[in-house]
C-alpha positions as CSV (number, residue, x, y, z in Angstrom):
1,M,277.3,93.4,260.5
2,R,277.2,91.7,264.0
3,Q,274.9,89.1,262.6
4,S,277.1,88.1,259.9
5,L,280.3,87.9,262.0
6,P,281.5,84.9,263.9
7,P,280.5,85.0,267.6
8,L,284.0,85.8,268.7
9,I,284.5,88.8,266.4
10,A,281.0,90.1,267.3
11,A,281.8,89.9,271.0
12,L,285.1,91.7,270.6
13,L,283.4,94.7,269.3
14,A,282.5,95.4,272.9
15,P,285.0,97.8,274.6
16,E,285.0,96.0,277.8
17,R,286.7,92.9,276.4
18,Y,290.1,94.8,276.2
19,P,292.8,95.2,278.8
20,D,293.3,98.8,278.2
21,P,290.8,101.8,278.2
22,V,288.7,101.7,275.1
23,E,285.8,103.8,274.2
24,A,284.8,102.1,270.9
25,V,286.0,99.4,268.6
26,E,286.3,99.6,264.9
27,L,286.4,96.5,262.7
28,V,288.5,96.2,259.5
29,E,288.1,92.9,257.6
30,T,290.4,91.6,254.8
31,H,290.2,88.2,253.0
32,A,292.5,86.7,255.6
33,S,292.1,88.5,258.9
34,W,290.0,90.7,261.2
35,L,291.6,93.9,262.4
36,L,290.1,95.3,265.6
37,L,291.0,98.9,266.3
38,A,290.6,99.6,270.0
39,G,291.9,102.6,271.7
40,D,295.7,103.0,271.2
41,F,296.1,99.6,269.9
42,A,295.1,97.3,267.1
43,Y,294.5,93.5,267.4
44,K,294.8,91.3,264.3
45,I,293.1,87.9,264.4
46,K,293.7,85.5,261.5
47,K,290.7,83.9,260.0
48,P,290.5,80.0,260.3
49,I,291.0,79.4,256.5
50,K,293.2,77.4,254.4
51,L,294.1,78.5,250.8
52,P,296.7,77.2,248.2
53,F,299.3,79.8,249.4
54,L,298.2,80.3,253.1
55,D,297.3,77.9,256.0
56,Y,295.5,79.3,259.0
57,G,293.3,76.2,259.3
58,T,294.1,75.2,262.9
59,L,294.5,77.1,266.2
60,E,298.1,76.0,266.4
61,R,298.8,77.3,262.9
62,R,297.4,80.6,263.7
63,R,299.5,80.9,266.8
64,L,302.7,79.9,265.0
65,C,301.8,82.5,262.2
66,C,301.1,85.2,264.9
67,D,304.4,84.5,266.5
68,A,306.1,84.7,263.0
69,E,304.3,87.9,262.1
70,V,305.6,89.6,265.2
71,R,309.2,88.3,264.8
72,L,309.5,89.2,261.2
73,N,307.9,92.6,261.4
74,R,310.0,93.6,264.3
75,R,313.0,93.5,262.0
76,F,311.9,96.9,260.7
77,S,309.1,98.2,262.9
78,P,309.8,97.1,266.5
79,A,307.8,99.9,268.0
80,L,304.7,98.9,266.2
81,Y,304.6,95.1,266.9
82,L,304.0,94.6,270.6
83,G,303.5,90.9,270.8
84,V,300.9,88.1,270.6
85,E,297.9,88.2,272.9
86,V,296.0,85.1,274.2
87,I,292.2,85.3,273.9
88,A,290.6,83.2,276.6
89,G,287.1,82.6,277.8
90,S,284.4,81.6,275.3
91,P,283.5,82.9,271.8
92,Q,280.5,84.7,273.4
93,H,282.4,86.0,276.4
94,P,286.0,86.4,275.3
95,K,288.8,88.3,277.1
96,I,291.9,89.5,275.4
97,G,294.9,88.9,277.6
98,G,292.9,86.6,279.7
99,H,293.9,83.4,281.6
100,G,292.9,79.9,280.8
101,E,292.8,77.8,277.7
102,P,293.3,79.9,274.6
103,I,290.5,80.0,272.2
104,E,292.3,82.3,269.8
105,F,295.4,84.5,269.4
106,A,295.9,88.0,268.2
107,V,298.9,90.2,267.1
108,K,298.9,93.2,269.2
109,M,300.1,96.4,267.4
110,R,300.5,100.0,268.3
111,R,297.8,101.9,266.4
112,F,298.8,104.6,263.9
113,A,296.8,107.2,261.9
114,E,295.4,105.5,258.7
115,A,295.9,108.9,256.9
116,G,299.5,108.3,257.1
117,R,299.5,105.2,255.0
118,L,301.5,106.0,251.9
119,D,298.7,104.8,249.5
120,R,296.5,107.4,251.1
121,V,299.1,110.1,251.1
122,C,299.8,109.3,247.4
123,A,296.1,109.4,246.6
124,R,295.9,112.9,248.2
125,G,298.8,114.1,246.0
126,E,300.8,114.8,249.1
127,L,303.7,112.2,248.8
128,A,306.9,114.3,248.5
129,A,310.2,113.3,246.9
130,S,311.8,113.7,250.3
131,E,309.5,111.1,251.8
132,V,310.2,108.7,248.9
133,S,313.9,109.2,249.6
134,A,313.3,108.2,253.2
135,L,311.3,105.1,252.0
136,A,314.2,104.1,249.8
137,A,316.7,104.5,252.7
138,A,314.5,102.4,255.0
139,V,314.1,99.7,252.4
140,T,317.8,99.7,251.5
141,A,318.9,99.5,255.1
142,F,316.5,96.7,255.8
143,H,317.7,94.6,252.8
144,C,321.3,95.2,253.8
145,D,320.7,93.5,257.2
146,A,318.2,90.9,255.9
147,A,319.1,87.3,256.2
148,I,320.8,85.7,252.9
149,A,319.2,82.7,251.4
150,P,321.5,79.7,251.7
151,M,323.0,78.5,248.4
152,N,321.5,75.0,248.9
153,S,318.0,76.3,249.4
154,Q,315.4,76.5,246.6
155,F,314.9,80.2,247.0
156,G,315.9,82.3,244.1
157,L,316.8,79.4,241.8
158,P,315.9,80.3,238.2
159,E,313.2,77.6,238.0
160,Q,311.7,79.1,241.2
161,V,311.5,82.4,239.4
162,L,309.8,81.2,236.3
163,A,307.3,78.8,237.8
164,P,305.0,81.4,239.6
165,A,305.1,83.7,236.5
166,L,303.8,80.9,234.3
167,E,301.3,79.8,236.9
168,N,300.0,83.3,237.1
169,F,299.4,83.4,233.3
170,A,297.5,80.1,233.6
171,E,295.2,81.6,236.2
172,L,294.8,84.9,234.2
173,Q,293.8,82.9,231.0
174,E,290.9,81.4,233.0
175,L,289.9,84.6,234.8
176,L,290.0,86.8,231.6
177,P,288.4,84.6,228.9
178,E,287.4,87.4,226.6
179,P,289.1,87.1,223.2
180,A,290.5,90.6,223.5
181,D,292.0,89.8,226.8
182,Q,293.5,86.6,225.6
183,A,295.1,88.4,222.7
184,R,296.9,90.7,225.1
185,L,298.1,87.8,227.3
186,G,299.7,85.9,224.5
187,P,302.5,88.5,223.8
188,L,303.1,88.8,227.6
189,V,303.5,85.1,227.9
190,A,306.1,85.1,225.0
191,W,307.9,88.1,226.5
192,T,308.1,86.4,229.9
193,R,309.5,83.2,228.4
194,A,312.0,85.0,226.1
195,S,313.2,87.3,228.9
196,F,313.6,84.3,231.2
197,T,315.7,82.3,228.7
198,R,318.0,85.4,228.2
199,L,318.2,86.1,231.9
200,E,318.5,82.5,233.4
201,P,322.2,82.9,234.1
202,V,321.7,86.2,235.7
203,F,319.1,84.9,238.1
204,A,321.6,82.1,239.1
205,A,324.3,84.8,239.5
206,R,322.0,87.0,241.6
207,K,321.6,84.1,244.0
208,A,325.3,83.4,244.2
209,A,325.9,87.1,244.9
210,G,323.7,86.9,248.0
211,R,320.8,89.0,246.5
212,I,318.1,86.5,247.5
213,R,317.1,87.6,251.1
214,E,314.4,87.3,253.7
215,C,312.5,90.3,252.4
216,H,309.1,91.9,253.4
217,G,307.3,90.2,250.4
218,D,304.3,92.6,250.1
219,L,305.9,96.0,249.8
220,H,303.2,98.1,248.3
221,L,302.2,101.6,249.5
222,A,299.3,100.4,251.8
223,N,301.9,98.5,253.9
224,L,304.0,101.6,254.4
225,V,303.1,104.5,256.8
226,L,304.5,107.8,257.9
227,I,304.8,108.1,261.6
228,D,306.2,111.2,263.1
229,G,307.8,112.1,259.8
230,R,309.5,108.7,259.4
231,V,308.5,105.8,257.0
232,A,307.7,102.5,258.6
233,L,307.2,99.2,257.0
234,F,304.6,96.8,258.3
235,D,302.5,93.7,257.6
236,C,305.1,91.6,255.8
237,I,304.4,88.1,254.5
238,E,304.7,85.6,257.3
239,F,302.7,82.7,256.0
240,S,304.9,81.8,252.9
241,E,308.6,81.5,252.7
242,N,308.5,81.4,248.9
243,L,306.9,84.8,248.8
244,R,309.3,86.2,251.3
245,W,312.7,84.7,250.4
246,I,313.0,86.7,247.1
247,D,315.5,88.9,245.1
248,V,315.7,92.4,246.5
249,A,315.1,93.5,243.0
250,S,311.7,91.8,243.1
251,E,310.9,93.5,246.3
252,I,311.6,97.1,245.1
253,S,309.8,96.3,241.8
254,F,306.6,96.0,243.7
255,T,306.8,99.5,245.2
256,Y,307.9,100.8,241.8
257,I,304.9,99.4,239.9
258,D,302.6,100.5,242.8
259,L,303.8,104.2,242.3
260,L,303.2,103.8,238.6
261,D,299.7,102.4,239.3
262,H,299.1,105.6,241.4
263,R,300.0,107.6,238.4
264,Q,303.3,108.9,239.9
265,P,305.9,107.9,237.3
266,G,308.3,110.6,238.5
267,L,308.1,109.4,242.1
268,A,308.5,105.8,240.7
269,N,311.7,106.9,238.9
270,W,312.9,108.6,242.1
271,F,312.2,105.7,244.4
272,L,314.1,103.3,242.1
273,S,317.0,105.7,241.6
274,E,317.4,106.3,245.4
275,C,317.2,102.5,246.2
276,L,320.0,101.7,243.7
277,S,322.0,104.7,244.7
278,G,321.9,103.6,248.3
279,S,322.7,99.9,247.7
280,G,325.0,100.2,244.6
281,D,323.1,97.2,243.2
282,Y,322.7,98.5,239.7
283,A,323.0,95.0,238.4
284,A,319.5,94.6,239.7
285,L,318.3,96.5,236.7
286,T,319.0,93.5,234.5
287,V,316.2,91.5,236.1
288,L,314.1,94.3,237.6
289,R,311.9,94.7,234.5
290,F,311.1,91.0,234.5
291,Y,310.0,91.2,238.1
292,A,308.0,94.4,237.5
293,V,306.0,92.8,234.7
294,Y,305.3,89.8,237.0
295,R,304.2,92.1,239.8
296,A,301.8,93.9,237.6
297,L,300.3,90.7,236.3
298,V,299.8,89.4,239.8
299,R,297.9,92.6,240.6
300,A,295.8,92.0,237.5
301,K,295.0,88.5,238.7
302,V,294.0,89.7,242.1
303,A,291.8,92.4,240.6
304,A,290.2,89.8,238.4
305,I,289.6,87.4,241.3
306,R,287.9,90.1,243.3
307,A,285.7,91.1,240.3
308,G,284.6,87.5,240.1
309,Q,283.7,87.5,243.7
310,G,281.9,90.8,243.5
311,D,284.4,92.4,245.9
312,D,285.2,96.0,245.2
313,S,285.8,96.9,248.9
314,E,289.2,98.4,248.1
315,G,288.0,100.4,245.1
316,N,290.0,98.1,242.6
317,G,287.5,98.6,239.9
318,G,287.0,95.0,239.1
319,L,287.8,93.8,235.5
320,A,288.6,97.3,234.4
321,A,291.5,97.4,237.0
322,A,292.7,94.0,235.9
323,R,292.9,95.3,232.3
324,D,294.7,98.4,233.5
325,Y,297.4,96.3,235.1
326,L,297.6,94.3,231.8
327,G,298.4,97.8,230.2
328,L,300.9,98.5,232.9
329,A,302.6,95.1,232.3
330,E,302.6,95.9,228.4
331,N,304.2,99.3,229.0
332,L,306.9,97.8,231.2
333,S,307.7,95.1,228.7
334,A,308.1,97.6,225.8
335,P,309.9,100.6,227.1
336,P,310.9,103.6,225.0
337,S,314.4,103.8,223.6
338,P,316.8,104.7,226.4
339,Q,318.5,108.0,226.6
340,L,321.9,108.9,228.1
341,I,322.2,112.4,229.7
342,V,325.2,113.9,231.3
343,T,325.4,117.1,233.4
344,H,328.0,119.7,232.8
345,G,329.0,122.5,235.0
346,L,330.9,124.0,237.9
347,S,330.2,122.8,241.6
348,G,327.2,124.7,242.9
349,C,325.5,125.4,239.6
350,G,322.6,123.1,240.3
351,K,323.4,119.9,238.4
352,T,322.1,117.6,241.2
353,R,318.9,119.6,241.7
354,A,318.3,119.7,237.9
355,S,318.9,116.0,237.5
356,Q,316.5,115.2,240.3
357,Q,313.9,117.3,238.7
358,L,314.5,115.6,235.4
359,L,313.6,112.3,237.0
360,L,310.6,113.7,238.8
361,D,309.2,115.3,235.6
362,A,309.2,111.9,234.0
363,A,308.9,113.5,230.6
364,H,311.8,111.2,229.4
365,G,310.2,107.9,230.6
366,P,311.8,105.4,233.0
367,M,315.0,107.1,234.1
368,L,317.5,106.7,236.9
369,R,320.3,108.9,238.1
370,V,323.9,108.1,239.1
371,R,326.0,110.6,241.0
372,S,329.7,110.8,240.8
373,D,329.9,112.1,244.3
374,V,328.2,108.9,245.7
375,E,330.0,106.4,243.4
376,R,333.4,107.9,244.0
377,K,332.9,107.5,247.8
378,R,331.5,104.0,247.3
379,L,334.7,103.1,245.4
380,F,336.7,104.0,248.4
381,G,334.6,102.4,251.0
382,L,332.9,105.5,252.3
383,A,329.2,106.3,252.9
384,A,327.7,109.0,250.7
385,S,327.5,111.5,253.5
386,A,330.9,110.8,255.0
387,G,333.8,113.2,254.7
388,S,337.0,111.9,253.0
389,G,339.3,114.5,254.5
390,S,340.9,114.9,251.0
391,A,342.9,117.9,250.0
392,V,342.0,119.8,246.8
393,D,343.1,117.5,243.9
394,G,344.3,114.9,246.5
395,G,343.0,111.8,248.3
396,I,339.9,110.5,246.6
397,Y,340.0,113.5,244.2
398,Q,343.4,113.0,242.8
399,P,343.5,112.5,239.0
400,A,343.8,108.7,239.1
401,A,340.9,108.4,241.5
402,S,338.8,110.7,239.3
403,A,339.6,108.6,236.3
404,R,338.5,105.5,238.2
405,T,335.3,107.2,239.2
406,Y,334.4,108.1,235.6
407,R,335.1,104.4,234.6
408,R,332.7,103.4,237.3
409,L,330.0,105.8,236.0
410,R,330.4,104.5,232.4
411,E,329.9,100.9,233.7
412,V,326.7,101.9,235.5
413,A,325.5,103.9,232.6
414,E,326.1,100.9,230.3
415,T,324.2,98.6,232.7
416,C,321.2,101.0,232.7
417,L,321.1,101.4,228.9
418,L,321.5,97.7,228.2
419,A,318.6,97.0,230.6
420,G,316.5,99.5,228.8
421,W,316.6,102.4,231.4
422,S,317.4,106.0,230.6
423,V,320.1,107.4,232.8
424,V,321.4,110.9,233.8
425,V,324.9,110.9,235.0
426,D,325.4,113.7,237.5
427,A,329.0,114.7,237.4
428,A,331.0,117.9,236.6
429,F,332.2,116.6,233.1
430,L,334.7,119.5,232.9
431,K,336.8,117.9,230.3
432,R,335.7,117.4,226.6
433,A,337.3,114.0,226.6
434,E,335.1,112.8,229.5
435,R,331.9,114.0,227.7
436,S,333.1,112.4,224.4
437,E,333.5,108.9,226.0
438,F,329.9,109.0,227.2
439,R,328.7,110.2,223.7
440,H,330.5,107.2,222.2
441,L,328.8,104.9,224.7
442,A,325.5,106.2,223.8
443,N,326.2,105.9,220.0
444,R,327.5,102.3,220.5
445,L,324.3,101.3,222.3
446,G,321.9,103.2,220.1
447,A,320.8,105.7,222.8
448,A,320.1,109.3,222.3
449,F,322.7,111.6,224.0
450,F,322.0,114.9,225.7
451,I,323.8,117.3,227.9
452,L,322.2,119.0,230.9
453,A,324.0,122.1,231.6
454,P,322.2,124.4,234.3
455,P,323.0,128.0,233.9
456,A,324.5,129.8,236.9
457,A,326.3,133.1,237.5
458,P,329.9,132.5,238.6
459,E,329.5,135.1,241.4
460,Q,326.7,133.0,243.0
461,L,328.5,129.7,243.0
462,R,330.8,130.3,246.0
463,E,327.8,131.4,248.1
464,L,325.8,128.3,247.1
465,I,328.8,126.0,247.9
466,V,329.3,127.5,251.3
467,A,325.6,127.1,252.1
468,R,325.6,123.5,251.0
469,L,328.6,122.7,253.1
470,A,326.9,124.2,256.1
471,K,324.1,121.6,255.9
472,H,326.5,118.7,256.4
473,H,324.4,116.1,254.6
474,D,325.2,116.1,250.9
475,A,327.6,113.7,249.2
476,S,329.5,116.6,247.5
477,E,332.7,117.8,249.3
478,A,333.2,120.8,246.9
479,T,334.7,123.9,248.7
480,P,335.4,127.3,247.4
481,E,339.0,126.1,246.7
482,V,337.6,123.3,244.5
483,L,335.6,125.8,242.6
484,A,338.6,128.0,241.9
485,M,340.4,125.0,240.6
486,Q,337.4,124.0,238.4
487,M,337.1,127.5,236.9
488,R,340.7,127.1,235.7
489,E,340.3,123.7,234.2
490,I,336.8,123.7,232.7
491,E,336.6,123.1,229.0
492,A,333.5,124.9,227.4
493,L,331.1,123.0,225.3
494,D,332.0,123.1,221.6
495,S,329.6,123.8,218.8
496,T,328.8,120.0,218.3
497,E,328.2,119.5,221.9
498,R,326.0,122.6,222.2
499,Q,323.6,120.9,219.7
500,S,323.1,118.2,222.4
501,I,322.0,120.5,225.2
502,L,318.8,119.5,226.7
503,E,316.5,122.4,225.8
504,N,313.4,123.6,227.5
505,F,314.5,122.3,230.9
506,L,314.9,125.0,233.5
507,I,315.1,124.9,237.3
508,D,314.0,127.6,239.8
């Protein structure tokens, strides 16, 4: 290995080159950088290369990109990114943090356990829904604070959305010349063009609404890590503004398709649902499928390029992986017919838990959940976990507020269904008229309609509500007094509604 490395990198494998105590140095090489793992720290050195999308060709360019990498990644992981280190001396006798004329620069990071990377956690089958929720919360918070693209910039313009998608197809058609592959690419090209024509005004509206932001740009599972039980983002795109200033919908679509690629459709459902529940940006669904198909096809291109280079260092499987990504893009572009599912039951009966399990089971395909407790508070400017101080049947729970909440739920459900996503609406749906309105919505949009009604013994509900209130972290504010009111007002399912009950779905 030392013989094939540049003299500088070979010399930096010696522990004495580092300013901190180091017993051994481990080298990780990517197509664009060398990562030297030394003691408690990692040092990332950019390769002196110039590619169509990346320019590390001069020492000054590498310094600027190192500075940008630290600045940009400190937005979400300040504890990981420690700064830029000068490498002085000579290639044969370098010194990190040395004095004198710089011969190279390195990004210094705090080292973490590689086993905590989410791609590895997921591959072990250990990625939990709670960790996906934490990931969604971290991404949503980052996007909320990220800089918004100026209206007079090129970022997010419809033509800037279409151009890379078409360029990607041109490259794929050269990389995958087999007739069978070409036959699969044709319909995907047609779908992309037709989808763009339909969505062009939406892309423009997304920019006007401030949804184009300075994002991470490379948000797949290998760039996410669990540290002390918290999810940290790292290694964002620093070398290309076009890849970084994107729609937040494009960003979360990358993580979504990576979870699908890891054969975790339930966690993919859960991630997307938690992101949109946190942001309230359900309009993102209109364009998210376009971005997800694009992301899957980019992965196909990368796998095909690596296959052509004989590079299987990341276990990508070469052309077989490229064709798998084509299959993922095909599935995303032709989703199953959507379904609308509403919950029904008193507070504490397990509606929220059952609806979560419905998404995680993924038996009903791509699905999202919208919660009345969350959307009600959003309408009144409250965070999901905030208390409203409302009296029973008062404040944000008075009849007019509840009617407004159900209108919001219908609007979100319609957005989901029109975009081809099944949706479960988690609300009490005590009144037959409320349930009927959602049944009519499903019929109007050609979606199947079901009711999820978790069974629960009335005597247990009060105990469950008290236990939930004691945890102080749920969006629900139901109290025993609210339960008593609901028990007086609930209208049981009639014979027609009972035919729509979602069977064979039980929770513990």
